[in-house]
N, C-alpha and C positions, 0 to 999 in steps of 0.2 A: 464528684463529679457525675451530672447524669447526662442521659443519651444525647438530650439535646445540646449540651453544651461542649461535646467533642468536637474540635475544630480540624478542617485539613491539616493544620500544621500540627495538632494533635497527632493525629494517623501518622501523618510522614515521619514525625520525630520518633515514634514507635517502631515502625515497621524499617528504620533505618539502623536499629540496635540489632545487636547480635543476639541479645537475650530472646528477641520476639519468635526466635525459632527454635525448632528442636527437629534434628540435632544442632545443638548452637555452632553456628560456621565463626570462622575465624574473623571474618569481617563481611560487610555487606556494602556492595556498591549500587549507587542509586542513579538510575537515568530517568531524564525528563524527557519526555515527548509532548507532541503538540496536545494529546487527549490523555495523555496516561503517567504515569510514574512506573517503573519497573525496579523490582527490588531484586538483585543477584546476590542469593545466601547461598552458599555449599553448593551443592549439586542441583538446587531448585531455583527457580525464578517466579516471582510473585508481579502480578499486575496489578494497580488499582487504577480505576479511571478517574479521572477530576470531574468536579460536580460542573459541568460547562454547557451550554446549549448554543448550538449553532443552528444555520439552517437546515443542514443535513444529518444533523444527530442531535439529541437530547439526552444526556446525561446527568439533567439537572435532581433526579429525586431519586432515594434510595432502590424506591421500585424498578426504576428505569436502567440502574447500573447493574441491579442484579438479575434483571431479564437481561440485559447485552451479556453480561458475564457468562450466563446460560446458552446465548446464541454463540458468542464467540469458542466456547467448549466442543458445543455441535458441529459447526462448520469447518472449525479447525482441525477435527477428528479426521475429516476425509483425507486430508494430506500428509498428517503430522498424529496419527493414531497413538503412537507412544510419547507424544511428548506433551498433551495436553490431559494434566492428571485429575483435575477436578474443578470447582468452584467452593472455595472457603470463606465463612463469615469471618468478619473482625467483630468481635463483643467485647460489651462493657460489661461488669460485673467487681461488686464492689469498691466501684471508683476505678479499676483497673483494666485496661485496654488485652486481650488475647487474640489470639489467632486461630480460629478454629474452636472457640472456647463456646461454652453452654450460657452465655450471660444474654443481655440484648442486643441484637445485631445493630451495628452502627454502618458498615459497609463491607463490601464484597470484593474477593480477589481472585482471578484468575492463578492458579498454582501450575505451574509448567516443568518440566524435564530441564536442564540447563544443558544448551549445546554447544559443541567446541568453536571457540570464535574463530579460529584459526582457519576453519573451513569454511566461515561464510564467503558467499561469492563475491561480495563485495570488497573484502579483503582480498581474496584470491588475485582479482582481477588489479588490486593495487601492485600487489606483489609479483606479478607476472607469475602467477602459478597456474593459468590455465591449461588444461590436458585435453584431448578427445574424448576419454571416457568417461570424465564427470560430466560432460556435455552432452554425452550422448544419451547418458542414464536418466539428467535432466529433460532431453526432450521426449526420451521414452513414459519416464514419468507423467510429464504432462499431457501427453496424448492419451495414457490410459485416462487420467483424470477425467478429460474433456468428452470422453468418448462416455463413461458413464455420468457425466453432469445433466442434471435439469435442465429440460427446452426451455427456453422462456417464454411466458404467456403474453410478452409485449407484442403489439401488432408492429408491423414494418413502418407505419407513419408515427409510431411513437418512438421507435427506437432512431428513427433519421432525426426526429424533430429534437430529441438529446442533444445530438452533436451542435445542431445550432442554436440553440439555449444557451447550452456552456460558452459557444463563440462569443454570444453576445454580453456574458459576465466575463468572457477573458478582454472581451474590446475596453470593457468599462475600465478594468483592473490597470490593463495593460498601456491604456494610453493615459494615464493620470499625469496633470502638468509635472509631478513631483519624479515623475520616473525618467530618466536621463536617456533612455531608451526609446521611449514611447513613437518616436516617428519610425525608426526600425520594426517595431512592433506592430505598429497600424499598417505597413506595407505587406508586412507577410500576413496580417489577419486577412487582409484583403483578397490575397492569393488563396489563402486557405480557404475562406469562404467561397471562393470562384470553383476551387477543386471538388470541395464538399457538395455544392450545387451541381456541376457535370458528373458526380458520382451517385447520385441520388438513387436510381434505377438499381446499381450494383446495391447499395446499402440495403434498400429494402428486401433485394431476393436474399440477403443472408439470414435476414429474419425469416421471411416467408419459407424459406427452404429449411428451417430448424436449424441453423450454424452459429445462434444466438444462445448462449446457455448462462446457467445461473455458477460463475466461474469462483476466481480467488479474489478479486476485485483490486488486489493493490501487489502485482506482482514486480517485487523490486530484488536487486541482488542482496541487499541487507536481510531479505527474509527467505533464502535459500542459503541450505546448509548440503555442502557436497560432501556428506556421509553415505555411508552404505546401509541402509538404502538411502536415498536422497530424501531429504526432509524440506518442506514448503511451509511455512506457518505466516501468523499474522494475517490471515486474510481482511477484508473488509466486512465485519460482521455487524455495523450499527445501520446498514441501509442498504436494504435488499434491491431494489432500482440499480445504484451504483455497481453491483455485481453481473448484472444480466450484459454479456459481453460475447462479442465474436471472438472465439480463442485465437484469431489472429490480430485482434486488435491488442488482447492482453500479452499476447509474445512480443509486439512493438513498444507497448511500455517497458518490458524488459530490456527489450534491444538499445532504446531510448536512454533506459539508466546505467547500461553497460555503457553506452558512448559519451555519458556525460561524466563515468570514471574513466575514462580516456581509452575504452575497448570498441570503438564504432562497428568492427568487423565482427563481434559478436551478434548485432541486429540480423545481419543475412545469413551468418550460422545458425541463430536460433529459429529462424522464417523456415530455413530450407529443411532443418531438421524436423519441426514440427509439420510443415508441408508432406514429408517423405512418410509421415506414419498415420495423418488423418487423411480420410475420403473428401473429397470436396474442397481442396484447399483456396483459401482466397490468392487473386494474382499480385504479382509483387506490387504492383501500381497502388493495389487496396491497401497493401500493409504498409506501404510508405507513406502512405495518405493518413493511416492511423498511427503512426507514427508522429508524422507532423501534428497532428491534432493533439496528442499526447504530450507532446513535448511544449506546445503551446499550453495547453492546460497547466502542467508543470510549472512553465514559468510565472504563469498567475498565480499559482499556489505559493509560490516563492515568496514573490511580491506581496500577496497579501499579508504575509506575517507581519510586515511592517505596518500595517493598518491596525493592528492590535494595541491597547493602551499601553503595553509592556513588552513589547517583543524581544524574544530571546535572540542572542547573538545576532543582533541588528546589523552589521558589517557584513553579514556573510549572504542576506538573500538577493541583494540586486546583481551583484556579479552572479550569482548563481541562474536567477531569471535569464540574464543574458546569454549565458551559455546553453542554455534551453532553447533559445530563441535560433542563435546560431546552430544548433542541431534540426530545429523544425525546417530552415533556411534550405541546409544541405539535402534532406530527406524529400524537398519538392522540386530538385532540381534534378532532372532527367531520374526520376524516381531513386535517386542517391544511390545511383550505382557506383560513381568513382567516389564519393567519401564513404559507402560502407565496405568496400572493398579494397581500400587505401589500406 
């Protein structure tokens, strides 16, 4: 087998086998995400990026995947320094694949220390095991991160224009004739557009005053491990522009995802916890606006899965989009106070 003959199926078959790893695990669990495959092998996890290309990322070449793996390592060591161990080559020598071998490189993987699943915030929420101490520790960790984070070079105008650009795409996807909740989505998007327009000066001021940073970019409960110390991983490494966030926009995303899991009270809990630890916090009206915008964006991303040629778990996406729309609606009513404190 020559290097150019190694297919994605060949790579997946090899990496799913315990013999690919040293020490050899008893079994390997394979998890497929939208853009990657993750192989859980004993005490380690290995991520292989799919050779895909979208408007917002390009993993289509070996060089691009190598570059993105190195960037993933660099960025995630900001919040998970002991988890991200290195970047390993997948090599071919004498017709045999090897992980970390000395043959011809056919792909690259990020090697990570495996984290305890029972401590992930999404599982803690679903199992009703949240406690004050770990939530305080999470807010403290995030506040420290945002204080150290690089300030954006985006202009205030560019920062604000991104919200409206994304809203145009939201409208294109969420008002498709084949989406059963398109009328509800259209009404919500009208209200959200109006709120964003009315908040333009406030949004511009957040960027102008230095409150927009190079953040995590994908702060969701499944990316947070409530160990001591707190570990926050799997940041958005493939698009620097999408990581330019107001910390209170990012904490609003986390709150939306917690609400989607059945814990809407954590939205205000995290927003207040971060506000108590950072200077110049965003007003609650802006945080809930960020949250409504994020919820609409998550609804669009959910529904967009159905536009792919072979969507995974197709029955999942329309109901999930509907749940995000409901969360967005609640956040736009009286700044979501009744919903968030229920």
